[in-house]
N, C-alpha and C positions, 0 to 999 in steps of 0.2 A: 365506786362500784364499776366504772368502765374497765378497770384492770381485771376484775373478777370475770366479766363477760368475755374479755379478750382471752384470758387463760382457759376458760371453759370452752370457748370456740376452738382454740388450738388443740385442746385435749380431744374434743369430739370429732374433729376433722382430720386428725393425724392418723394415717393408716397404720395398722399394727405392723410390727417388725415381722419380716418373713420368717417363718419357721424353718429351721434347717431340716433337711431330710434325715430320717432316722438312719443310723449307721447300718450298713448292710450286714445281714446275719453272716457270721464267719462260715457256718455250715453251708449256707446257700452259695456263698462265694466259692467254697471248696468244691461244691457239687458241679460247678461250671466245667471242671475237668472231666467229670463223669458224663456230663451232657454231650460230650463228643460222640458217645456210643449209646447212652441210656437216656430215657425221658422219664418224666413223672406222670405222664398221661396213662391212665389205666388201660390195659389191653392194647397198648401201642406196639405194633409189629413192624414199624417203618424204620427201625434203627438196628445197627449191628448187635446191640445188647438188649436184653429184655427191659421192660419198664421196671423202675425201682419203687413205684407206688406200692405201699404195703409189703415191702420186702421183708421187714422184720416179722419173724414168725413163719415165713414161707419156707417150705422144703427146698433145699438146693436143687436146681434144675427143674423146679416145679411150676413155673409160670406157663400156662397153656399157650400153644401156638408159637412157641419159640424153639428153634433148632439148637439145643444145647450140645456141648461136647459130650462124648461118651463118658469121659471122666467125671464131669459134673453131674450127669444123670446117675451114674453109679454112686457118687457120694450121697446124693439124695436118697437113693434106694437103701443105702447103709444107715440112713437116719440123720444126715446132716441137715440142720435147720439154721436159717440165718437169724442169729441173735447178735447182740452187741459184741460179744467176745469173738464169735466166729467171723463176723464181718471185719473186725479189727485185724485179726490174724490174716484173713484172706486179702484184704486191701494192702496190708504190709508186704505180702509176698504170695500172690495167687498160686504160682506154680509149686511152692513148698507145701501149701495147704491142700491143693488138688492137683497133683501131677497130671499133666495132659490137658489142663484147662486151656481154653482158647483166649482167655482174658490176658492181654499183654501188659496191662497197666499195673503199676505199683503206686499206691495212694498217698504220696507225700509224707509229711512228718506225722508223728504220733498225734500232735495237737490238731492238725488238719483232719486226720482220720476220725478223731473223737468228735470234732465239730460236725463233719458230714454225717456221721452216724446219729448224732443227737438231732440234727436237722431232719434226717430221714424218719426218725421216730415221730417227729411232730407233723409229718406230712400225711399221715394215715388218712 
C-alpha cells in the first residue's frame, strides 16, 4: 500500500505541464504591416490611414472624419465597396485599382492578403 500512496502523492502534487501559447493567427500577423498606418479601434483618427474595424461592406472613402484622397472618394461615389474581392485587388496593387490613391503599400503575397482579409472579416 505505501507504493500506492507514494504514486498518488506524486500525481496529485506534480504541476501540470505548461500549455504552449496558441499559434498566432496568420491574418493578425499579416495585419502588423497594416498597423503602421491603420488601427482596429473604431473611429480612430490618430493614424495616417482610417480604422479598418468594420471595413468589409464599407463604401470606399466612406469612414467619417478621415481625409481621403480625391481618387478614393470618387471611387466610393461610383459605388466601390470594400468586399473580399475588392480588398484583395486593392491590397495587391492600390494604384492600379484606384489611380491617384494615397496608399503607398502593396500587401505582400496572395496568401498574406487572404489571411489579413479573413482576419478583418472576423474583427467586426
